[in-house]
N, C-alpha and C positions, 0 to 999 in steps of 0.2 A: 325481304328483298334479296335476290340472288345475284351474284356476279358470276358469269360463266365464261371462262377463258379456254380457248383451244390451246392445248400444251404443244410445246416445240415449235412454235411459229413466232418469228421476230420480224417486224414489229407485231405486237400481239393482236389477235382478233378476239373481241370480247363483247358481251352483251350484259346490260344490267336490267334485271326483270323484277317487276312486282308480281308475285305468284301466290294466289290464295292457297292456304294450307290444306283445303279440302280436295285439291287436285291430286290424282293418283300419279304415281311415277310414269305410267303409260301415257297420261295426259301431258305430263311435263316433257316426255320424249316428243310428243307431237309439237308442243311449243317451241322446243329446241330445233326441230326440223324446220320450222317456219322461220325463225329468226336468224338461222344461219344459212337458210337457202338450200338445205338439203332436199332430197327427193324421197326419202323413206324407202329406199330400195333394199336396205340391208338390216341385219339384226342389230340389236342394241342391248346394253346392260348398264345398270346403275351399281356402284360399288360403295358401300358404306361400312367402313371397318372391315369385318370378316364376312359381312352379308352381301349377297349379290341378288339383284333383282332383274328379271328378264320378262320379255313379252310371253304371254301364255303360249306354250308349244309343248308338243309331246316329248321333245328332245331337251327342253330346257332343264337345266340343273339347279337354277337359282329359284328364288321366291317369285311369285306372281307380281310383276310391276303393275298390272292393271287392277289388282286388289289391294294395293298398298298406298295409302294417302301420305302426303308429306306430314300431315298433323300426327300420324301414328309413329313417325320416326323420332319424334322428340327433339327436333333440331333447334339449336340455340344460335345466337349470334356468334360468329367465329367457327362454327362447325363447317367441315369440308367433306365433300364426297365427289366421286368420279362418274362421268357419263361416258360411256364408250359407244361409238357407232361405227359400223362397217368394220368387222373383224379382219378383213383383208388389208384395207388401208389403215385401219386401227387409229381412228381419230379419238384422242382422249381429251375430255373436256373437264377441267377442274371447276367444280362448283363451290363457291364460298357463300355461306349465309352471312350477309353483311348486317342484316337487321330483321328482327321479327317485330311486326306490327300487329296491333289488335285488328280484328275484323271490322269492316266498315259499318256504318250506322245500320239499324234494323231495317230501314226503308230500302236498302239495297238487298234485293233477294239473293242474287248470286253474283258475287264479284268475279270479274274476268282477269285474266293475266294481262299485264301491260308491259311494253317495252319502254324503258326509261332512258336508255343510253347505250352506247356501243362504239366500236371503232372497226373500220375496214370491212370489206365484203367478205362473206363466207367463202371458203374454197369450193370450187366446182366438185360435184359428185364424181367419184371414180378417177380422181387425178393423181392417185398414188400416195396418199398420206402426206405427212408433214415434208418429207423429203421431196416427193413429186410436186408438191405445191411450191416449194422453194425453186425448183427447176422451171416450173410454169411462170413464176413471177419473173425469174431471170430472162426467160425467153421472151416474155412480153416486153421486157426492157430493150430488146433488140429488134425494134419494129421493121427494119428493112430487110430481115432474114427470111428465108423460106420457111424455116421452122416456125417463126411467129405467124406468118401467114396461114400456115396449116393449123396452128393452134387457134387462131381467130376464127377459122372456118368452124372448128368444133365448138369453141365458146360462144361465138357471136361477137359482133363489134361492140356491144354495150357493156361487156364485163370489164370492170376496172378494179383490180384488187384493193386499191387505196380508198375506194368510195364506200361510205356507210350512209345509206338513205334511211335515216330514222323514221321519217314520215311514211314512206312506202312500206317498210317492214312493219311498223306499228299498225298501219291500216290492214295489211294482210292478217295480222295477229288478231286484230278486233273483229274483222269479218269472219274469221274462222271460229272465234269464240261465240259470235252472235248465231252463226249457222249450226253450232253444236259440234264442230269438228275438233274442238279442244276439250 
């Protein structure tokens, strides 16, 4: 079980996930994209101690995230590592291994990732990192301003930074797993 928290945001935005250890870091990247509402427009990296794992790319300097399973990392409860997304906005996610559970019964052929809990909506893509997100939230708090109206035009009326829709996000994750996108 992993708890993933976006750093430098208060109140925190986090997700608790049950992740099968046979998933690769590349697949975990896709899970995190889904549960935080990212659009997968940008590069990413996982950092575990001195090791760095990146998407397979000719210019990547780190290890291949798509070829590295969580199981091979030997993570135990209490272990922490970092997921970075969008090196311009530089979203840093702290990943805490809260618990390591045995694999499900043998009648379950391929366990899927599951969303267990979380708080707050994920930040919109390309909003300027933690600082830009704080400005976005402050602007949304002034609904009668022109800046808020312009921001709503970009975000859409439905975006509320305080709302975490566990059911909807969980369903997206389940469908992606069933369709083989994770």
